[in-house]
C-alpha positions in Angstrom: 6.4 6.5 -28.7 3.3 4.3 -28.3 3.4 0.7 -29.6 0.4 -1.0 -31.3 -2.4 -1.7 -29.0 -3.7 -5.1 -28.0 -7.3 -5.6 -29.3 -9.6 -6.1 -26.3 -11.8 -8.4 -28.4 -9.0 -11.0 -28.5 -8.5 -11.1 -24.7 -10.7 -13.2 -22.5 -8.5 -14.0 -19.5 -5.8 -11.7 -18.1 -3.2 -12.5 -15.5 -1.7 -9.5 -13.7 1.5 -10.3 -11.8 1.4 -8.0 -8.8 4.3 -6.3 -7.2 5.5 -7.7 -3.8 5.3 -4.8 -1.4 2.0 -3.5 0.1 2.8 0.1 -0.6 3.9 -0.6 -4.2 0.8 -2.7 -4.7 -1.4 0.3 -3.6 0.4 2.4 -6.2 -0.5 -0.1 -9.0 -4.3 0.2 -8.4 -4.8 3.0 -11.0 -3.1 0.7 -13.5 -5.3 -2.2 -12.5 -8.3 0.0 -12.9 -7.1 1.0 -16.4 -6.9 -2.7 -17.3 -10.4 -3.3 -16.0 -11.8 -0.5 -18.1 -9.9 -1.2 -21.3 -10.8 -4.9 -21.2 -14.4 -4.7 -19.8 -15.4 -8.3 -20.6 -12.1 -10.0 -19.6 -11.7 -12.0 -16.5 -8.8 -10.5 -14.5 -6.7 -12.7 -12.2 -4.1 -11.2 -9.8 -1.1 -13.3 -9.0 0.3 -12.0 -5.7 2.2 -12.9 -2.6 0.1 -13.8 0.4 0.1 -10.3 2.0 -0.7 -8.5 -1.3 -3.4 -11.0 -2.2 -5.0 -10.4 1.2 -5.1 -6.7 0.5 -7.1 -7.4 -2.8 -9.5 -9.8 -1.2 -11.9 -8.4 -2.2 -11.4 -5.7 -4.8 -13.9 -4.6 -7.5 -11.4 -4.5 -10.3 -10.1 -8.1 -9.7 -12.2 -11.2 -10.4 -9.8 -13.8 -8.9 -6.7 -14.1 -6.7 -4.0 -16.6 -7.1 -1.4 -16.8 -4.3 2.3 -16.9 -5.2 3.7 -18.8 -2.2 7.4 -18.2 -2.8 8.4 -19.4 0.6 6.3 -22.5 0.4 4.9 -24.5 -2.5 6.4 -22.2 -5.1 9.8 -22.0 -3.6 12.9 -22.7 -5.7 13.1 -24.1 -9.3 10.6 -26.9 -8.6 8.1 -24.4 -7.1 8.4 -22.1 -10.1 7.7 -25.0 -12.5 4.7 -25.9 -10.3 3.4 -22.4 -10.5 3.9 -22.3 -14.3 1.9 -25.5 -14.6 -0.9 -24.0 -12.5 -1.0 -20.9 -14.7 -0.9 -22.9 -17.9 -4.0 -24.8 -16.8 -5.8 -21.4 -16.5 -5.2 -20.7 -20.3 -4.6 -17.0 -19.9 -4.6 -14.9 -23.1 -2.5 -12.0 -21.7 0.0 -11.6 -18.8 0.7 -8.0 -17.5 3.9 -8.2 -15.5 4.2 -5.2 -13.1 7.4 -6.1 -11.2 10.7 -5.6 -13.0 12.5 -8.8 -12.0 13.6 -11.6 -14.4 11.7 -14.2 -12.2 8.4 -12.4 -12.6 8.6 -12.7 -16.4 10.0 -16.2 -16.4 7.0 -17.9 -14.9 4.5 -16.5 -17.4 6.9 -17.5 -20.2 7.1 -21.0 -18.8 3.3 -21.1 -18.6 3.1 -20.4 -22.3 0.9 -17.3 -21.9 0.8 -16.1 -25.6 1.0 -12.3 -24.8 3.4 -11.1 -22.1 3.6 -7.4 -21.4 6.2 -5.8 -19.2 9.3 -3.6 -19.0 12.4 -4.8 -20.7 14.5 -4.9 -17.5 16.8 -7.3 -15.7 17.7 -9.0 -19.0 14.2 -10.4 -19.5 13.3 -8.8 -22.8 13.4 -12.2 -24.6 10.7 -13.5 -22.3 8.2 -10.7 -23.3 6.1 -10.5 -26.5 5.2 -6.9 -25.7 8.3 -5.4 -24.2 8.3 -1.8 -23.0 11.6 0.1 -23.4 13.5 1.1 -20.3 13.0 4.8 -21.1 9.3 4.4 -20.1 10.5 3.8 -16.6 11.8 7.3 -16.2 9.4 9.2 -14.0 8.7 12.9 -13.8 6.1 12.4 -11.2 4.6 9.9 -8.9 5.3 6.1 -9.1 1.7 5.4 -10.1 2.6 7.1 -13.4 5.3 4.5 -14.1 2.8 1.6 -14.1 0.4 3.6 -16.2 3.2 4.4 -18.7 3.8 0.7 -19.3 0.2 0.3 -20.2 0.0 3.5 -22.2 3.0 2.4 -24.4 0.9 -0.5 -25.6 -2.2 1.6 -26.0 -4.0 0.4 -22.9 -5.6 3.6 -21.7 -8.7 4.5 -19.7 -10.3 7.3 -17.7 -7.8 8.7 -15.2 -8.5 7.2 -11.7 -7.1 7.4 -8.2 -5.6 4.8 -6.0 -8.4 2.6 -4.7 -8.8 0.1 -1.9 -11.9 -1.1 -0.1 -13.0 -2.9 3.0 -16.3 -4.8 3.6 -19.0 -3.6 5.9 -18.4 -6.6 8.1 -14.7 -5.7 8.3 -15.6 -2.2 9.4 -17.9 -3.5 12.1 -15.3 -6.0 13.4 -12.8 -3.1 13.6 -15.4 -0.8 15.4 -16.0 -3.6 17.9 -12.3 -4.1 18.5 -11.7 -0.4 19.1 -14.8 -0.1 21.3 -13.4 -2.9 23.5 -10.3 -0.8 23.8 -12.3 2.3 24.8 -12.5 4.0 21.4 -16.1 4.9 20.6 -17.6 5.7 17.2 -17.7 9.4 17.9 -14.1 9.7 19.1 -11.4 11.5 17.1 -8.7 8.9 16.4 -5.0 9.5 15.7 -3.2 6.6 14.0 0.5 6.2 14.6 2.4 3.9 12.3 6.1 3.6 13.4 7.2 0.6 11.3 8.5 0.3 7.7 9.1 -3.3 6.4 11.8 -2.3 4.0 14.3 -1.5 6.7 15.3 0.6 9.7 16.6 3.5 7.6 13.0 4.5 6.9 11.9 4.5 10.6 11.6 7.5 12.8 12.1 6.9 16.5 9.5 5.4 19.0 10.1 8.1 21.7 9.5 10.8 19.1 6.3 9.2 17.9 5.2 8.9 21.5 5.9 12.6 22.2 3.9 13.6 19.1 0.9 11.3 19.9 0.8 12.5 23.6 0.9 16.1 22.7 -1.8 15.9 20.0 -4.0 13.6 22.0 -4.1 16.2 24.8 -4.6 19.2 22.6 -7.4 17.6 20.5 -9.0 15.3 23.2 -8.2 12.4 20.8 -7.7 8.7 21.2 -4.6 7.0 19.8 -4.0 3.7 18.1 -0.7 2.3 17.0 -0.6 0.1 13.9 2.0 -2.3 12.7 2.8 -5.9 11.6 4.1 -8.8 13.6 7.7 -7.6 13.3 6.8 -4.2 14.7 5.3 -5.2 18.1 8.3 -4.2 20.1 8.5 -0.7 18.5 4.7 -0.3 19.1 5.1 -1.4 22.8 7.9 1.1 23.3 5.5 3.9 22.1 2.7 2.8 24.3 5.0 2.5 27.3 6.4 6.1 26.7 3.0 7.7 26.5 0.9 9.2 29.4 -2.2 9.4 27.3 -4.4 6.3 26.7 -3.2 4.4 23.6 -4.4 1.2 22.0 -1.7 -1.1 20.5 -2.9 -3.0 17.4 0.5 -4.0 16.1 0.6 -7.6 15.2 -3.0 -8.1 16.3 -4.7 -7.8 12.9 -4.1 -9.2 9.4 -3.9 -7.0 6.4 -7.6 -6.6 6.1 -7.9 -5.6 9.8 -5.1 -3.2 9.3 -6.9 -1.6 6.4 -10.1 -1.2 8.4 -8.2 0.3 11.3 -6.4 2.8 9.1 -9.6 3.7 7.4 -11.1 4.6 10.7 -8.4 7.1 11.6 -9.1 10.8 11.4 -5.4 11.6 11.1 -2.5 9.2 10.4 1.1 9.9 11.3 3.5 7.5 9.7 6.8 6.6 8.2 7.1 6.1 4.4 5.6 2.6 4.4 2.8 0.3 3.1 0.3 1.6 5.7 1.1 5.2 4.5 -0.1 4.3 1.0 -3.1 2.4 2.4 -4.1 5.6 4.3 -3.7 7.7 1.1 -5.8 5.3 -0.9 -8.6 5.6 1.7 -8.3 9.4 1.8 -7.2 9.5 5.4 -5.5 12.8 6.2 -1.9 12.0 7.0 1.5 13.3 7.9 4.4 11.3 6.4 7.9 11.3 7.7 10.6 10.7 5.0 14.3 10.2 5.4 16.2 7.7 3.3 13.6 7.3 0.5 12.6 9.6 -2.4 9.6 11.7 -1.4 9.4 13.0 -5.0 8.2 9.6 -6.4 6.6 7.8 -3.6 4.9 10.5 -1.5 1.4 9.8 -0.2 -0.9 10.4 -3.2 -3.8 12.0 -1.3 -5.7 15.3 -1.2 -4.8 15.9 2.5 -1.2 14.8 3.1 1.9 16.6 4.3 5.5 15.3 4.0 8.0 16.1 6.8 11.6 15.8 6.0 14.9 17.6 6.4 17.3 18.0 3.5 20.6 16.3 4.1 23.4 15.6 1.6 23.1 11.8 1.7 19.3 11.5 1.2 17.6 9.9 -0.5 20.0 7.0 -0.4 17.4 4.3 -0.7 19.3 2.0 1.7 17.6 -0.4 4.0 20.0 0.3 6.9 21.8 3.6 7.5 25.6 3.1 7.3 26.4 6.4 9.1 24.5 8.6 11.6 20.9 8.4 10.3 20.9 12.2 10.1 17.9 12.3 7.7 15.8 11.0 10.6 17.5 12.6 13.6 17.0 16.0 12.0 13.2 15.5 12.1 12.0 16.7 15.5 8.6 16.1 17.2 7.9 19.8 17.0 8.1 19.6 13.1 5.6 16.7 13.0 3.3 18.3 15.5 3.3 21.6 13.5 2.5 19.6 10.3 -0.4 17.8 12.0 -1.8 21.1 13.3 -1.6 22.6 9.8 -3.3 19.5 8.4 -6.1 19.7 10.9 -6.7 23.3 10.1 -7.0 22.5 6.4 -9.7 20.0 6.6 -13.0 19.3 8.4 -11.7 16.1 10.0 -14.6 16.0 12.5 -17.1 15.5 9.6 -15.5 12.2 8.6 -16.3 10.5 11.9 -20.1 10.8 11.6 -20.4 7.6 9.5 -18.2 5.4 11.7 -20.0 2.1 12.4 -21.3 1.6 15.9 -21.1 -2.1 16.7 -23.9 -1.8 19.3 -26.4 -0.6 16.6 -26.3 -3.8 14.6 -29.6 -5.7 14.1 -29.8 -9.4 15.0 -29.8 -10.6 11.4 -26.5 -8.9 10.7 -23.6 -11.3 10.8 
């Protein structure tokens, strides 16, 4: 049942409290776009952790970024009070709280934001002026629908839209230069390999299997390979590069979030665990093969036109655990042959070569381009 809507004419400044994981943040973008359309004249500020804030710097649906430094200046009780004071000074009219935690609703309440919208979860209903019942959290489809359902309950609706991220032309040129220095030219077919998953090792397939898949496909397709990952995934990436006989460029830990986005966007096919980079690839429309084990592929599958999920049904999955307490059978059951077959099917379905014609060539820049 839909609650009474919030009149857009009464809202000048909106705070959106972002979720904390990159992949989840990608899945909130349709909701952010809905807020942008429903409140066309409002100034929208996104409060986000440093990594998520970087992903939205820039983003056309967000006017301003505020960084929630929970490991630094906003750490602990004193830090939360400091953050509340910073938000109070901004005089927001409405806070839309996308995470479900008590803490994420407490700070807007302390800041005195007069309208506070969010799910009545984690005992925080008393902190919300516009609380959405828990039943709205029940999904029959993708997780993007959950964030939209929260808004819909309060009458905040707009034209349906897809997940959306963007990079700047300069970021694309910097990435093209980086790849060219590694021997990957603008006309090359690029396979992206993403072996990490920040949530925990239960979501990770094995480096030797990623290497086997990348080697086989690189040879069959005459492709170049890049391995992506964060600072904590450099060892896994190095293991893959070391196990391959084909040339492979290791970008793990060598780019920030914006550089990672540009690198993923450049790929012609992306092979990945269930992870933030998987959702980034989906948002850019990169054809991808996603390997699922411990997590629920029914709600967090890659929401893209050209995406295939590879998984093996086992009794204990999805368990949603960070670390496997038994034999990791959900992942050991996925073989390189299965992933290769999925990649071949994906390549047959799409004209992937057409997507590389607009790849920037760093050598073609004119002198006045910075």
